[in-house]
N, C-alpha and C positions, 0 to 999 in steps of 0.2 A: 554088871554095870549097866548093860543095855536094858535089862529088865527093870532096874531101878529108875532109869530115865523114862521108860515107857509108863511105868506106874505113876511116877511123879507128874508126867504130862497129862495122864488120864485124871488124876486127882485135881490138878489145876483146872482142867476143862470142866469137870463136874462142879467144882466150887464156883467157877465163873457162871455156869448156867443156872445154878441155884441162887446166885446173887443177882441175876439179871432183874431189871426193873420191869414189872408188869403194869398194865393199865390200872389194876386195883391198888397198886402202891400209892397212887396219887389221889385216891378217893378219900377225902376227909370231909366230914360234915361241916357246914358253915357254923361258926360260933353261935350260940343261942341268941346273942344280942342281934344277930343279923337275920335270924330265921323269920320266915313269913314273907309277905308281899308288901311292897312299899309304893307309895305314890308321892310325887313331888308336887306340892300345892302351887309352887311358882310357875312350873312349866307343864304340868300334867304328865310327865314321864312316869313310867312304871318300872320297878326294879324288883328282881327276885334272885336271891342267892340259893343255889341248889347244892345237894349233898355230894356231887361228883366234881367239885372244884370248878363248877361252871356258874355263870350268871347270865341272866337275860334282862334286856333293857328294851322297853317299848318307848320309842321317841314319838311324841305327839307332833302333829303338823297336818298339812293338807293331806299328805299320804303318810300315815303312821308307819314307822320302820321298826322291825324287831331285830335287835342286835344281840349277839351272843359273844361270850368270851370266857376267859379263864380267871378264876379268883383264887388267890392263895393267901394264907394267913401267917405271915412270917413272924409276927410277935403279937403280944397282947394288944388289943384295940387297934390293930392295923390290918388293912386288907390291900393286897396288890392286885390290880386289874389290868388285863390285857385283852383287847378285842381280838376275835378270830382274824387270822391273816387274810382270809378271803373277802373280808369286808372292806379292805383298803382304807381303813381309818387308823392312822398312826400305826402302821404295821411294825411289829417287833418293838413297840414302845410300851413299857410297863409304868403305870402310875401307882403311887402308894398313897393311901388315904387313912387318916385317923377316923375311927368311928366311935361315936358316943350315943348311947341309947338312954332315954328317959321315958319309961312307960311305953306309949305307942308312938313316940317321936324318935327319929334317928337322924343324926347329923353326920355327914361325910365331908371331912375337911382335907383338901389336898396337902400332903406333906412334901411329896416329890412328884411332880406331874409336868411333863413337857408337851403333852397332847392337849392343846386348848379346847378342841372339840369335845373330847371325853370329859374334861374338867367342867365344861359348861353343862353337859348332859347329866353328870353324876354328882358333882359337888353340891352341897347345900343341905337343906332340911327335907326330911321325908316323914310321912305319916303311915302307920301300919293300917292295912286294910284286911277285911275278913277273907277267908279262903274262896268265897264265891266271886270275888272281884276279878281275879286274873283270868 
């Protein structure tokens, strides 16, 4: 009986370790519609979705800021964005955007967004730039 218990405990532990989430589990390439580098003609911001569930955003101004965060793709034509917590911009707040691409044009429309600052920086129309731009 004791041996069966020990064997059962070892098998459960082994199953738990093999089922643990690794950093690679979350690496999903951005959908093809979001690939590339984008610039917002209205405010000059630059946006890039990366293959490791990350995004970077360069916010134009007197002193341009490079912001980073997490991008997830929960369903078709939607992207969930969350800034890195160290940035102190809407920490732990995720915004969901509908994306639509038409050729070299991309629109990001907020579906559920309580962070007005991110909505202002990300929402709107974007134009694709060549790879030498970023």
